[in-house]
C-alpha positions in Angstrom: -197.5 -103.4 -30.5 -194.0 -102.1 -30.7 -190.8 -103.6 -29.2 -191.0 -101.4 -26.1 -194.6 -102.4 -25.3 -193.9 -106.1 -25.9 -190.8 -106.2 -23.8 -192.5 -104.2 -21.0 -195.5 -106.5 -21.0 -193.4 -109.7 -20.8 -191.3 -108.1 -18.0 -194.5 -107.2 -16.1 -195.7 -110.8 -16.5 -192.4 -111.9 -15.1 -191.6 -113.8 -18.3 -188.5 -111.6 -18.8 -185.9 -110.5 -16.2 -183.4 -107.6 -16.3 -181.0 -109.7 -18.3 -183.5 -110.4 -21.0 -184.4 -106.7 -21.2 -180.7 -105.9 -21.4 -180.4 -108.1 -24.4 -183.1 -106.2 -26.2 -181.3 -103.0 -25.4 -178.0 -104.4 -26.7 -179.7 -105.5 -29.9 -181.0 -102.0 -30.5 -184.7 -102.8 -30.1 -185.2 -100.5 -27.1 -183.4 -97.4 -25.9 -181.5 -96.8 -22.7 -184.3 -94.7 -21.3 -186.8 -97.5 -22.2 -184.6 -100.0 -20.4 -184.7 -97.8 -17.3 -188.4 -97.3 -17.6 -189.1 -101.0 -17.8 -186.7 -102.3 -15.1 -186.4 -99.2 -12.8 -182.6 -99.9 -12.9 -179.6 -98.2 -14.6 -178.0 -100.0 -17.5 -175.2 -102.2 -16.1 -171.7 -101.2 -17.3 -170.1 -104.6 -17.2 
């Protein structure tokens, strides 16, 4: 399983919230498009 699949699975299980997924984006483990695909939200600018 890759980072995207793992983060998405944990998000679907409600173990992670948007802020957790944002951390994985900031750390470079997932792309911006993957963030949007997982959360359904745009990447926060602040």
